[in-house]
N, CA, C and O atoms as CSV, one atom per row, in Angstrom:
chain,resi,resn,atom,element,x,y,z
A,1,PHE,N,N,0.826,-1.134,0.001
A,1,PHE,CA,C,0.024,0.029,0.012
A,1,PHE,C,C,0.919,1.229,-0.037
A,1,PHE,O,O,1.930,1.284,0.664
A,2,GLY,N,N,0.568,2.189,-0.850
A,2,GLY,CA,C,1.350,3.324,-1.057
A,2,GLY,C,C,2.836,2.981,-1.341
A,2,GLY,O,O,3.069,2.042,-2.102
A,3,ASP,N,N,3.843,3.666,-0.793
A,3,ASP,CA,C,5.226,3.518,-1.211
A,3,ASP,C,C,5.852,2.352,-0.479
A,3,ASP,O,O,6.907,1.891,-0.915
A,4,GLY,N,N,5.270,1.823,0.631
A,4,GLY,CA,C,5.828,0.652,1.329
A,4,GLY,C,C,6.979,0.982,2.114
A,4,GLY,O,O,7.763,0.090,2.439
A,5,LYS,N,N,7.171,2.261,2.474
A,5,LYS,CA,C,8.268,2.745,3.248
A,5,LYS,C,C,8.112,2.747,4.754
A,5,LYS,O,O,9.029,3.037,5.521
A,6,TYR,N,N,6.873,2.401,5.129
A,6,TYR,CA,C,6.614,2.377,6.590
A,6,TYR,C,C,7.314,1.186,7.194
A,6,TYR,O,O,7.669,0.257,6.469
A,7,HIS,N,N,7.520,1.178,8.451
A,7,HIS,CA,C,8.400,0.171,9.188
A,7,HIS,C,C,7.471,-0.904,9.849
A,7,HIS,O,O,6.305,-0.696,10.183
A,8,ILE,N,N,8.133,-2.052,9.986
A,8,ILE,CA,C,7.529,-3.044,10.847
A,8,ILE,C,C,8.619,-3.897,11.486
A,8,ILE,O,O,9.600,-4.273,10.846
A,9,CYS,N,N,8.423,-4.177,12.717
A,9,CYS,CA,C,9.352,-4.924,13.543
A,9,CYS,C,C,8.632,-6.283,13.901
A,9,CYS,O,O,8.125,-6.396,15.017
A,10,PRO,N,N,8.572,-7.272,13.031
A,10,PRO,CA,C,7.729,-8.503,13.313
A,10,PRO,C,C,8.347,-9.270,14.531
A,10,PRO,O,O,9.555,-9.453,14.683
A,11,ILE,N,N,7.309,-9.717,15.423
A,11,ILE,CA,C,7.801,-10.361,16.564
A,11,ILE,C,C,7.099,-11.908,16.469
A,11,ILE,O,O,5.963,-12.098,16.034
A,12,TYR,N,N,7.854,-12.794,16.882
A,12,TYR,CA,C,7.494,-14.256,16.783
A,12,TYR,C,C,6.419,-14.461,17.785
A,12,TYR,O,O,6.476,-13.883,18.870
A,13,VAL,N,N,5.456,-15.244,17.478
A,13,VAL,CA,C,4.297,-15.467,18.393
A,13,VAL,C,C,4.740,-16.058,19.786
A,13,VAL,O,O,4.130,-15.717,20.800
A,14,ASP,N,N,5.809,-16.954,19.846
A,14,ASP,CA,C,6.205,-17.562,21.040
A,14,ASP,C,C,6.907,-16.500,21.908
A,14,ASP,O,O,6.771,-16.503,23.132
A,15,ASP,N,N,7.647,-15.607,21.271
A,15,ASP,CA,C,8.316,-14.534,21.969
A,15,ASP,C,C,7.238,-13.588,22.619
A,15,ASP,O,O,7.350,-13.171,23.772
A,16,LEU,N,N,6.218,-13.292,21.815
A,16,LEU,CA,C,5.058,-12.563,22.348
A,16,LEU,C,C,4.422,-13.175,23.538
A,16,LEU,O,O,4.123,-12.541,24.549
A,17,ALA,N,N,4.222,-14.516,23.352
A,17,ALA,CA,C,3.479,-15.238,24.534
A,17,ALA,C,C,4.315,-15.250,25.768
A,17,ALA,O,O,3.788,-15.181,26.878
A,18,GLU,N,N,5.697,-15.341,25.591
A,18,GLU,CA,C,6.522,-15.268,26.721
A,18,GLU,C,C,6.506,-13.945,27.474
A,18,GLU,O,O,6.520,-13.899,28.704
A,19,ILE,N,N,6.478,-12.913,26.720
A,19,ILE,CA,C,6.317,-11.514,27.207
A,19,ILE,C,C,5.069,-11.358,27.905
A,19,ILE,O,O,5.072,-10.675,28.929
A,20,MET,N,N,3.946,-11.919,27.482
A,20,MET,CA,C,2.647,-11.736,28.080
A,20,MET,C,C,2.615,-12.591,29.432
A,20,MET,O,O,2.066,-12.145,30.440
A,21,VAL,N,N,3.197,-13.770,29.399
A,21,VAL,CA,C,3.204,-14.585,30.620
A,21,VAL,C,C,4.007,-13.878,31.705
A,21,VAL,O,O,3.574,-13.812,32.855
A,22,ASN,N,N,5.238,-13.323,31.326
A,22,ASN,CA,C,6.049,-12.684,32.340
A,22,ASN,C,C,5.388,-11.479,32.839
A,22,ASN,O,O,5.439,-11.209,34.039
A,23,GLU,N,N,4.740,-10.697,31.958
A,23,GLU,CA,C,4.091,-9.458,32.447
A,23,GLU,C,C,2.789,-9.801,33.140
A,23,GLU,O,O,2.373,-9.016,33.992
A,24,GLY,N,N,2.117,-10.882,32.860
A,24,GLY,CA,C,0.979,-11.293,33.650
A,24,GLY,C,C,1.237,-11.622,35.052
A,24,GLY,O,O,0.366,-11.482,35.910
A,25,ALA,N,N,2.517,-12.094,35.328
A,25,ALA,CA,C,2.889,-12.485,36.665
A,25,ALA,C,C,3.158,-11.223,37.589
A,25,ALA,O,O,3.267,-11.382,38.805
A,26,LYS,N,N,3.257,-10.067,37.051
A,26,LYS,CA,C,3.570,-8.917,37.797
A,26,LYS,C,C,2.255,-8.249,38.229
A,26,LYS,O,O,1.172,-8.496,37.697
A,27,THR,N,N,2.440,-7.380,39.239
A,27,THR,CA,C,1.195,-6.713,39.844
A,27,THR,C,C,1.113,-5.262,39.371
A,27,THR,O,O,0.086,-4.598,39.516
A,28,GLU,N,N,2.236,-4.786,38.795
A,28,GLU,CA,C,2.104,-3.275,38.394
A,28,GLU,C,C,1.692,-3.397,36.898
A,28,GLU,O,O,1.879,-4.398,36.205
A,29,ASN,N,N,1.087,-2.198,36.485
A,29,ASN,CA,C,0.819,-2.029,35.092
A,29,ASN,C,C,1.970,-1.497,34.298
A,29,ASN,O,O,2.620,-0.537,34.712
A,30,ASN,N,N,2.258,-2.141,33.081
A,30,ASN,CA,C,3.334,-1.701,32.188
A,30,ASN,C,C,2.844,-1.564,30.786
A,30,ASN,O,O,1.884,-2.208,30.363
A,31,ILE,N,N,3.467,-0.784,30.140
A,31,ILE,CA,C,3.332,-0.606,28.640
A,31,ILE,C,C,4.517,-1.241,28.033
A,31,ILE,O,O,5.646,-0.875,28.358
A,32,ILE,N,N,4.312,-2.190,27.153
A,32,ILE,CA,C,5.456,-3.060,26.624
A,32,ILE,C,C,5.295,-2.778,25.025
A,32,ILE,O,O,4.204,-2.864,24.461
A,33,ASN,N,N,6.426,-2.455,24.404
A,33,ASN,CA,C,6.482,-2.489,22.966
A,33,ASN,C,C,6.813,-3.819,22.470
A,33,ASN,O,O,7.969,-4.228,22.573
A,34,ALA,N,N,5.829,-4.581,21.900
A,34,ALA,CA,C,6.140,-5.926,21.395
A,34,ALA,C,C,6.835,-5.802,19.998
A,34,ALA,O,O,6.184,-5.700,18.957
A,35,LEU,N,N,8.135,-5.817,20.044
A,35,LEU,CA,C,8.907,-5.617,18.860
A,35,LEU,C,C,9.967,-6.737,18.661
A,35,LEU,O,O,10.719,-7.090,19.570
A,36,GLY,N,N,9.978,-7.259,17.444
A,36,GLY,CA,C,11.028,-8.191,17.060
A,36,GLY,C,C,12.397,-7.643,16.975
A,36,GLY,O,O,12.511,-6.419,17.050
A,37,PRO,N,N,13.416,-8.349,16.834
A,37,PRO,CA,C,14.765,-7.808,16.812
A,37,PRO,C,C,15.222,-7.223,15.391
A,37,PRO,O,O,16.332,-6.711,15.241
A,38,GLU,N,N,14.343,-7.333,14.427
A,38,GLU,CA,C,14.677,-6.797,13.103
A,38,GLU,C,C,13.683,-5.729,12.676
A,38,GLU,O,O,12.483,-5.870,12.910
A,39,ASP,N,N,14.144,-4.723,12.086
A,39,ASP,CA,C,13.354,-3.572,11.651
A,39,ASP,C,C,13.458,-3.472,10.112
A,39,ASP,O,O,14.533,-3.289,9.539
A,40,TYR,N,N,12.242,-3.606,9.466
A,40,TYR,CA,C,12.246,-3.507,8.009
A,40,TYR,C,C,11.275,-2.455,7.554
A,40,TYR,O,O,10.335,-2.141,8.284
A,41,THR,N,N,11.459,-1.900,6.387
A,41,THR,CA,C,10.338,-1.173,5.664
A,41,THR,C,C,9.414,-2.460,5.131
A,41,THR,O,O,9.853,-3.608,5.062
A,42,TYR,N,N,8.217,-2.112,4.809
A,42,TYR,CA,C,7.271,-3.203,4.336
A,42,TYR,C,C,7.942,-3.734,2.980
A,42,TYR,O,O,7.966,-4.938,2.723
A,43,ARG,N,N,8.460,-2.811,2.172
A,43,ARG,CA,C,9.109,-3.314,0.856
A,43,ARG,C,C,10.318,-4.183,1.181
A,43,ARG,O,O,10.499,-5.213,0.532
A,44,GLU,N,N,11.134,-3.830,2.132
A,44,GLU,CA,C,12.264,-4.727,2.529
A,44,GLU,C,C,11.768,-6.035,3.027
A,44,GLU,O,O,12.333,-7.067,2.665
A,45,LEU,N,N,10.733,-6.065,3.845
A,45,LEU,CA,C,10.231,-7.370,4.451
A,45,LEU,C,C,9.737,-8.269,3.268
A,45,LEU,O,O,10.029,-9.465,3.238
A,46,VAL,N,N,8.993,-7.681,2.307
A,46,VAL,CA,C,8.532,-8.523,1.185
A,46,VAL,C,C,9.709,-8.936,0.366
A,46,VAL,O,O,9.652,-10.049,-0.158
A,47,LYS,N,N,10.744,-8.214,0.186
A,47,LYS,CA,C,11.895,-8.614,-0.611
A,47,LYS,C,C,12.726,-9.733,0.137
A,47,LYS,O,O,13.200,-10.688,-0.479
A,48,MET,N,N,12.874,-9.561,1.499
A,48,MET,CA,C,13.598,-10.509,2.348
A,48,MET,C,C,12.956,-11.890,2.119
A,48,MET,O,O,13.605,-12.878,1.776
A,49,ILE,N,N,11.618,-11.876,2.340
A,49,ILE,CA,C,10.870,-13.155,2.251
A,49,ILE,C,C,10.951,-13.801,0.864
A,49,ILE,O,O,11.143,-15.007,0.706
A,50,ALA,N,N,10.792,-12.918,-0.132
A,50,ALA,CA,C,10.996,-13.469,-1.472
A,50,ALA,C,C,12.426,-14.035,-1.779
A,50,ALA,O,O,12.548,-15.081,-2.418
A,51,ASP,N,N,13.434,-13.376,-1.347
A,51,ASP,CA,C,14.791,-13.776,-1.551
A,51,ASP,C,C,15.008,-15.110,-0.735
A,51,ASP,O,O,15.671,-16.002,-1.265
A,52,ALA,N,N,14.488,-15.288,0.512
A,52,ALA,CA,C,14.658,-16.486,1.220
A,52,ALA,C,C,13.891,-17.656,0.581
A,52,ALA,O,O,14.321,-18.802,0.707
A,53,LEU,N,N,12.811,-17.401,-0.074
A,53,LEU,CA,C,12.091,-18.462,-0.722
A,53,LEU,C,C,12.562,-18.699,-2.090
A,53,LEU,O,O,12.130,-19.637,-2.759
A,54,GLY,N,N,13.447,-17.860,-2.524
A,54,GLY,CA,C,13.954,-18.036,-3.961
A,54,GLY,C,C,13.103,-17.729,-5.063
A,54,GLY,O,O,13.231,-18.313,-6.140
A,55,VAL,N,N,12.112,-16.716,-4.831
A,55,VAL,CA,C,11.206,-16.377,-5.851
A,55,VAL,C,C,11.484,-14.855,-6.252
A,55,VAL,O,O,12.011,-14.048,-5.486
A,56,ASN,N,N,11.099,-14.592,-7.443
A,56,ASN,CA,C,11.254,-13.255,-8.070
A,56,ASN,C,C,9.862,-12.819,-8.437
A,56,ASN,O,O,9.299,-13.311,-9.415
A,57,ARG,N,N,9.305,-11.926,-7.694
A,57,ARG,CA,C,8.013,-11.443,-8.002
A,57,ARG,C,C,7.976,-9.893,-8.027
A,57,ARG,O,O,8.626,-9.313,-7.158
A,58,PRO,N,N,7.306,-9.188,-8.903
A,58,PRO,CA,C,7.316,-7.834,-8.918
A,58,PRO,C,C,6.532,-7.278,-7.735
A,58,PRO,O,O,5.493,-7.843,-7.394
A,59,VAL,N,N,6.955,-6.251,-7.122
A,59,VAL,CA,C,6.333,-5.513,-6.051
A,59,VAL,C,C,5.822,-4.181,-6.544
A,59,VAL,O,O,6.581,-3.288,-6.921
A,60,MET,N,N,4.451,-4.078,-6.524
A,60,MET,CA,C,3.962,-2.803,-7.091
A,60,MET,C,C,3.365,-1.890,-5.991
A,60,MET,O,O,2.718,-2.353,-5.052
A,61,SER,N,N,3.602,-0.640,-6.145
A,61,SER,CA,C,2.924,0.315,-5.235
A,61,SER,C,C,1.580,0.643,-5.779
A,61,SER,O,O,1.384,0.976,-6.948
A,62,ILE,N,N,0.648,0.527,-4.843
A,62,ILE,CA,C,-0.800,0.802,-5.281
A,62,ILE,C,C,-1.406,1.704,-4.211
A,62,ILE,O,O,-0.948,1.679,-3.069
A,63,PRO,N,N,-2.455,2.526,-4.555
A,63,PRO,CA,C,-3.175,3.317,-3.559
A,63,PRO,C,C,-3.743,2.431,-2.594
A,63,PRO,O,O,-4.080,1.305,-2.958
A,64,PRO,N,N,-3.910,2.839,-1.267
A,64,PRO,CA,C,-4.414,2.021,-0.309
A,64,PRO,C,C,-5.864,1.639,-0.540
A,64,PRO,O,O,-6.266,0.513,-0.246
A,65,ALA,N,N,-6.666,2.587,-1.075
A,65,ALA,CA,C,-8.107,2.236,-1.420
A,65,ALA,C,C,-8.127,1.127,-2.492
A,65,ALA,O,O,-8.932,0.206,-2.352
A,66,LEU,N,N,-7.350,1.152,-3.487
A,66,LEU,CA,C,-7.293,0.086,-4.477
A,66,LEU,C,C,-6.883,-1.266,-3.838
A,66,LEU,O,O,-7.503,-2.302,-4.078
A,67,GLY,N,N,-5.889,-1.212,-3.074
A,67,GLY,CA,C,-5.501,-2.469,-2.411
A,67,GLY,C,C,-6.533,-3.013,-1.509
A,67,GLY,O,O,-6.733,-4.227,-1.473
A,68,TYR,N,N,-7.190,-2.200,-0.790
A,68,TYR,CA,C,-8.285,-2.682,0.014
A,68,TYR,C,C,-9.425,-3.221,-0.804
A,68,TYR,O,O,-10.000,-4.245,-0.436
A,69,PHE,N,N,-9.789,-2.565,-1.923
A,69,PHE,CA,C,-10.922,-3.065,-2.836
A,69,PHE,C,C,-10.433,-4.433,-3.348
A,69,PHE,O,O,-11.199,-5.388,-3.222
A,70,VAL,N,N,-9.231,-4.611,-3.910
A,70,VAL,CA,C,-8.812,-5.947,-4.466
A,70,VAL,C,C,-8.837,-6.946,-3.340
A,70,VAL,O,O,-9.280,-8.071,-3.570
A,71,SER,N,N,-8.420,-6.642,-2.200
A,71,SER,CA,C,-8.493,-7.667,-1.122
A,71,SER,C,C,-9.882,-8.045,-0.814
A,71,SER,O,O,-10.168,-9.218,-0.574
A,72,ARG,N,N,-10.806,-7.049,-0.809
A,72,ARG,CA,C,-12.275,-7.485,-0.633
A,72,ARG,C,C,-12.793,-8.399,-1.786
A,72,ARG,O,O,-13.523,-9.363,-1.554
A,73,VAL,N,N,-12.398,-8.067,-2.992
A,73,VAL,CA,C,-12.922,-8.953,-4.117
A,73,VAL,C,C,-12.361,-10.352,-3.902
A,73,VAL,O,O,-13.144,-11.302,-3.906
A,74,VAL,N,N,-11.066,-10.540,-3.715
A,74,VAL,CA,C,-10.465,-11.739,-3.468
A,74,VAL,C,C,-11.087,-12.487,-2.314
A,74,VAL,O,O,-11.271,-13.704,-2.347
A,75,GLY,N,N,-11.420,-11.673,-1.236
A,75,GLY,CA,C,-12.097,-12.141,-0.042
A,75,GLY,C,C,-13.365,-12.876,-0.357
A,75,GLY,O,O,-13.639,-13.953,0.172
A,76,LEU,N,N,-14.167,-12.244,-1.268
A,76,LEU,CA,C,-15.455,-12.766,-1.666
A,76,LEU,C,C,-15.372,-14.204,-2.307
A,76,LEU,O,O,-16.298,-15.003,-2.174
A,77,PHE,N,N,-14.336,-14.470,-2.939
A,77,PHE,CA,C,-14.029,-15.742,-3.695
A,77,PHE,C,C,-13.485,-16.785,-2.575
A,77,PHE,O,O,-13.789,-17.977,-2.630
A,78,THR,N,N,-12.713,-16.283,-1.625
A,78,THR,CA,C,-12.182,-17.231,-0.708
A,78,THR,C,C,-13.041,-17.320,0.601
A,78,THR,O,O,-12.776,-18.193,1.427
A,79,GLY,N,N,-14.019,-16.471,0.795
A,79,GLY,CA,C,-14.738,-16.459,2.040
A,79,GLY,C,C,-13.817,-16.071,3.277
A,79,GLY,O,O,-13.993,-16.551,4.397
A,80,ASP,N,N,-12.815,-15.153,2.966
A,80,ASP,CA,C,-11.906,-14.722,4.058
A,80,ASP,C,C,-11.680,-13.208,4.078
A,80,ASP,O,O,-12.127,-12.502,3.174
A,81,VAL,N,N,-11.063,-12.765,4.996
A,81,VAL,CA,C,-10.725,-11.291,5.128
A,81,VAL,C,C,-9.172,-11.321,5.022
A,81,VAL,O,O,-8.513,-12.078,5.736
A,82,PHE,N,N,-8.597,-10.475,4.109
A,82,PHE,CA,C,-7.174,-10.451,3.918
A,82,PHE,C,C,-6.576,-9.216,4.730
A,82,PHE,O,O,-5.550,-9.289,5.406
A,83,VAL,N,N,-7.317,-8.134,4.582
A,83,VAL,CA,C,-6.677,-6.890,5.289
A,83,VAL,C,C,-7.928,-5.999,5.530
A,83,VAL,O,O,-8.884,-6.015,4.755
A,84,THR,N,N,-7.872,-5.181,6.702
A,84,THR,CA,C,-8.938,-4.318,6.972
A,84,THR,C,C,-8.417,-2.965,6.720
A,84,THR,O,O,-7.203,-2.773,6.651
A,85,LYS,N,N,-9.340,-1.948,6.568
A,85,LYS,CA,C,-8.955,-0.602,6.410
A,85,LYS,C,C,-8.159,-0.113,7.602
A,85,LYS,O,O,-7.232,0.683,7.451
A,86,GLU,N,N,-8.515,-0.586,8.789
A,86,GLU,CA,C,-7.719,-0.219,10.049
A,86,GLU,C,C,-6.235,-0.728,10.003
A,86,GLU,O,O,-5.303,-0.048,10.433
A,87,GLU,N,N,-6.087,-1.934,9.467
A,87,GLU,CA,C,-4.717,-2.534,9.399
A,87,GLU,C,C,-3.941,-1.746,8.386
A,87,GLU,O,O,-2.763,-1.481,8.627
A,88,ILE,N,N,-4.538,-1.330,7.215
A,88,ILE,CA,C,-3.810,-0.582,6.198
A,88,ILE,C,C,-3.466,0.781,6.803
A,88,ILE,O,O,-2.349,1.246,6.581
A,89,LYS,N,N,-4.359,1.465,7.564
A,89,LYS,CA,C,-4.000,2.710,8.186
A,89,LYS,C,C,-2.906,2.571,9.221
A,89,LYS,O,O,-2.006,3.407,9.303
A,90,GLY,N,N,-2.985,1.515,10.010
A,90,GLY,CA,C,-1.975,1.263,11.069
A,90,GLY,C,C,-0.559,1.022,10.479
A,90,GLY,O,O,0.456,1.537,10.948
A,91,LEU,N,N,-0.582,0.209,9.429
A,91,LEU,CA,C,0.802,0.001,8.708
A,91,LEU,C,C,1.317,1.257,8.241
A,91,LEU,O,O,2.464,1.573,8.556
A,92,MET,N,N,0.555,2.076,7.470
A,92,MET,CA,C,0.995,3.255,6.812
A,92,MET,C,C,1.304,4.309,7.804
A,92,MET,O,O,2.120,5.177,7.493
A,93,ALA,N,N,0.762,4.321,8.914
A,93,ALA,CA,C,1.013,5.272,10.081
A,93,ALA,C,C,2.233,4.929,10.870
A,93,ALA,O,O,2.620,5.654,11.787
A,94,ASP,N,N,2.889,3.743,10.492
A,94,ASP,CA,C,4.115,3.264,11.247
A,94,ASP,C,C,3.859,2.805,12.661
A,94,ASP,O,O,4.720,2.965,13.526
A,95,LEU,N,N,2.673,2.226,12.923
A,95,LEU,CA,C,2.302,1.860,14.164
A,95,LEU,C,C,2.841,0.460,14.586
A,95,LEU,O,O,2.606,-0.009,15.700
A,96,LEU,N,N,3.583,-0.187,13.628
A,96,LEU,CA,C,4.165,-1.428,13.997
A,96,LEU,C,C,5.758,-1.316,14.160
A,96,LEU,O,O,6.537,-2.242,13.934
A,97,HIS,N,N,6.091,-0.099,14.564
A,97,HIS,CA,C,7.505,0.259,14.752
A,97,HIS,C,C,7.561,1.382,15.780
A,97,HIS,O,O,6.700,2.260,15.842
A,98,VAL,N,N,8.611,1.309,16.577
A,98,VAL,CA,C,8.785,2.428,17.607
A,98,VAL,C,C,10.212,2.759,17.471
A,98,VAL,O,O,11.112,1.965,17.747
A,99,GLN,N,N,10.406,4.043,17.005
A,99,GLN,CA,C,11.769,4.503,16.785
A,99,GLN,C,C,12.644,4.453,18.014
A,99,GLN,O,O,12.276,5.013,19.047
A,100,GLY,N,N,13.779,3.807,17.941
A,100,GLY,CA,C,14.778,3.809,19.034
A,100,GLY,C,C,14.425,2.768,20.168
A,100,GLY,O,O,15.175,2.627,21.135
A,101,ALA,N,N,13.254,2.040,20.020
A,101,ALA,CA,C,12.863,1.144,21.187
A,101,ALA,C,C,13.721,-0.110,21.079
A,101,ALA,O,O,14.035,-0.563,19.978
A,102,GLU,N,N,14.096,-0.664,22.217
A,102,GLU,CA,C,14.699,-1.967,22.314
A,102,GLU,C,C,13.799,-3.030,21.859
A,102,GLU,O,O,12.624,-2.985,22.223
A,103,PRO,N,N,14.240,-4.051,21.050
A,103,PRO,CA,C,13.287,-5.201,20.872
A,103,PRO,C,C,13.007,-5.971,22.011
A,103,PRO,O,O,13.860,-6.106,22.888
A,104,THR,N,N,11.832,-6.521,22.094
A,104,THR,CA,C,11.462,-7.260,23.302
A,104,THR,C,C,11.465,-8.828,22.878
A,104,THR,O,O,11.541,-9.734,23.708
A,105,GLY,N,N,11.374,-9.022,21.507
A,105,GLY,CA,C,11.511,-10.464,21.042
A,105,GLY,C,C,12.846,-10.845,20.710
A,105,GLY,O,O,13.695,-9.969,20.547
A,106,LYS,N,N,13.146,-12.148,20.583
A,106,LYS,CA,C,14.525,-12.634,20.303
A,106,LYS,C,C,14.601,-13.282,18.859
A,106,LYS,O,O,15.619,-13.193,18.172
A,107,THR,N,N,13.541,-13.891,18.477
A,107,THR,CA,C,13.546,-14.614,17.216
A,107,THR,C,C,13.482,-13.596,15.963
A,107,THR,O,O,12.605,-12.745,15.812
A,108,LYS,N,N,14.542,-13.830,15.111
A,108,LYS,CA,C,14.621,-13.122,13.887
A,108,LYS,C,C,13.793,-13.708,12.851
A,108,LYS,O,O,13.951,-14.893,12.559
A,109,LEU,N,N,12.849,-12.927,12.215
A,109,LEU,CA,C,12.056,-13.445,11.206
A,109,LEU,C,C,12.850,-13.925,9.983
A,109,LEU,O,O,12.431,-14.875,9.321
A,110,SER,N,N,13.984,-13.290,9.672
A,110,SER,CA,C,14.751,-13.622,8.448
A,110,SER,C,C,15.264,-15.106,8.731
A,110,SER,O,O,15.292,-15.937,7.824
A,111,GLU,N,N,15.649,-15.385,9.973
A,111,GLU,CA,C,16.172,-16.863,10.216
A,111,GLU,C,C,15.026,-17.821,10.152
A,111,GLU,O,O,15.143,-18.893,9.558
A,112,TRP,N,N,13.868,-17.442,10.780
A,112,TRP,CA,C,12.708,-18.278,10.746
A,112,TRP,C,C,12.212,-18.600,9.295
A,112,TRP,O,O,11.814,-19.717,8.965
A,113,VAL,N,N,12.270,-17.578,8.508
A,113,VAL,CA,C,11.817,-17.832,7.070
A,113,VAL,C,C,12.747,-18.755,6.381
A,113,VAL,O,O,12.282,-19.652,5.677
A,114,VAL,N,N,14.068,-18.601,6.532
A,114,VAL,CA,C,14.956,-19.549,5.879
A,114,VAL,C,C,14.741,-20.974,6.384
A,114,VAL,O,O,14.746,-21.940,5.621
A,115,LYS,N,N,14.543,-21.069,7.773
A,115,LYS,CA,C,14.307,-22.380,8.375
A,115,LYS,C,C,13.099,-23.069,7.840
A,115,LYS,O,O,13.094,-24.295,7.724
A,116,HIS,N,N,12.028,-22.303,7.493
A,116,HIS,CA,C,10.810,-22.793,7.150
A,116,HIS,C,C,10.483,-22.675,5.596
A,116,HIS,O,O,9.389,-22.983,5.123
A,117,ALA,N,N,11.492,-22.224,4.904
A,117,ALA,CA,C,11.253,-21.924,3.476
A,117,ALA,C,C,10.625,-22.975,2.568
A,117,ALA,O,O,10.012,-22.658,1.549
A,118,LYS,N,N,10.804,-24.311,2.991
A,118,LYS,CA,C,10.271,-25.369,2.112
A,118,LYS,C,C,8.713,-25.566,2.299
A,118,LYS,O,O,8.023,-26.159,1.469
A,119,THR,N,N,8.232,-25.022,3.449
A,119,THR,CA,C,6.818,-25.307,3.727
A,119,THR,C,C,6.064,-23.942,3.753
A,119,THR,O,O,4.835,-23.902,3.713
A,120,LEU,N,N,6.813,-22.866,3.817
A,120,LEU,CA,C,6.156,-21.544,3.968
A,120,LEU,C,C,5.335,-21.135,2.764
A,120,LEU,O,O,5.878,-21.055,1.662
A,121,GLY,N,N,4.083,-20.880,2.924
A,121,GLY,CA,C,3.263,-20.482,1.746
A,121,GLY,C,C,2.729,-21.629,0.941
A,121,GLY,O,O,2.136,-21.380,-0.109
A,122,THR,N,N,2.902,-22.949,1.374
A,122,THR,CA,C,2.486,-24.074,0.560
A,122,THR,C,C,1.039,-24.375,0.841
A,122,THR,O,O,0.413,-24.997,-0.016
A,123,ARG,N,N,0.378,-23.958,2.071
A,123,ARG,CA,C,-0.918,-24.187,2.341
A,123,ARG,C,C,-1.560,-22.889,2.724
A,123,ARG,O,O,-0.952,-22.041,3.377
A,124,TYR,N,N,-2.842,-22.734,2.296
A,124,TYR,CA,C,-3.590,-21.514,2.726
A,124,TYR,C,C,-4.325,-21.776,4.149
A,124,TYR,O,O,-4.955,-22.803,4.403
A,125,ALA,N,N,-4.155,-20.744,4.988
A,125,ALA,CA,C,-4.764,-20.851,6.310
A,125,ALA,C,C,-5.738,-19.673,6.386
A,125,ALA,O,O,-5.327,-18.513,6.406
A,126,SER,N,N,-7.021,-19.990,6.427
A,126,SER,CA,C,-8.015,-18.972,6.512
A,126,SER,C,C,-8.056,-18.261,7.844
A,126,SER,O,O,-8.115,-18.930,8.876
A,127,GLU,N,N,-8.027,-16.917,7.880
A,127,GLU,CA,C,-8.046,-16.110,8.980
A,127,GLU,C,C,-9.461,-16.306,9.752
A,127,GLU,O,O,-9.484,-16.473,10.971
A,128,LEU,N,N,-10.514,-16.277,9.046
A,128,LEU,CA,C,-11.752,-16.372,9.627
A,128,LEU,C,C,-12.000,-17.905,10.206
A,128,LEU,O,O,-12.536,-18.110,11.295
A,129,ALA,N,N,-11.566,-18.880,9.380
A,129,ALA,CA,C,-11.717,-20.255,9.939
A,129,ALA,C,C,-10.997,-20.518,11.192
A,129,ALA,O,O,-11.468,-21.269,12.047
A,130,ARG,N,N,-9.771,-19.871,11.336
A,130,ARG,CA,C,-9.026,-19.927,12.608
A,130,ARG,C,C,-9.746,-19.369,13.751
A,130,ARG,O,O,-9.605,-19.862,14.871
A,131,ARG,N,N,-10.503,-18.379,13.535
A,131,ARG,CA,C,-11.383,-17.663,14.590
A,131,ARG,C,C,-12.501,-18.597,15.038
A,131,ARG,O,O,-12.873,-18.639,16.211
A,132,LYS,N,N,-13.016,-19.333,14.081
A,132,LYS,CA,C,-14.220,-20.130,14.342
A,132,LYS,C,C,-13.820,-21.429,15.046
A,132,LYS,O,O,-14.508,-21.831,15.985
A,133,ASP,N,N,-12.691,-22.135,14.618
A,133,ASP,CA,C,-12.371,-23.442,15.094
A,133,ASP,C,C,-10.936,-23.194,15.788
A,133,ASP,O,O,-9.915,-23.367,15.122
A,134,ARG,N,N,-10.879,-22.836,16.975
A,134,ARG,CA,C,-9.672,-22.620,17.630
A,134,ARG,C,C,-8.907,-23.832,18.134
A,134,ARG,O,O,-7.812,-23.673,18.672
A,135,LYS,N,N,-9.408,-24.962,17.990
A,135,LYS,CA,C,-8.768,-26.171,18.348
A,135,LYS,C,C,-8.047,-26.920,17.227
A,135,LYS,O,O,-7.138,-27.715,17.468
A,136,LYS,N,N,-8.461,-26.654,16.053
A,136,LYS,CA,C,-7.934,-27.297,14.824
A,136,LYS,C,C,-6.541,-26.733,14.537
A,136,LYS,O,O,-6.350,-25.523,14.667
A,137,GLN,N,N,-5.557,-27.559,14.151
A,137,GLN,CA,C,-4.239,-27.008,13.669
A,137,GLN,C,C,-4.339,-26.657,12.330
A,137,GLN,O,O,-5.000,-27.333,11.542
A,138,TYR,N,N,-3.688,-25.573,11.985
A,138,TYR,CA,C,-3.635,-25.143,10.571
A,138,TYR,C,C,-2.195,-25.230,9.948
A,138,TYR,O,O,-2.008,-24.902,8.776
């Protein structure tokens, strides 16, 4: 969406769970920035994943409204939701990045992608199906 220059510090779900358990054991209130150890622009993130998977795909900049519209059309065919307007706004407002903050997660996405490259993206996991059936593995 847009120029893709907004930042994201992806955090591994197990790292996030560990942070939540540790914070849940405390009695005081804290504000924690859940940030992974790597900082990418969205374009850099897409390129890193493509490189790790050994694929060469064009990355196009599109207006956010068009991207949302296309995701809604594809969602009609799949019965799923790919992205919300709020998610697009949050991404583009740099809300997944805190300038100068120390990472709270330890797992690097770049290493995780390389480790899982053979299976990453080989199966589709529906966002809505996961919400309806929380016991089934995807």
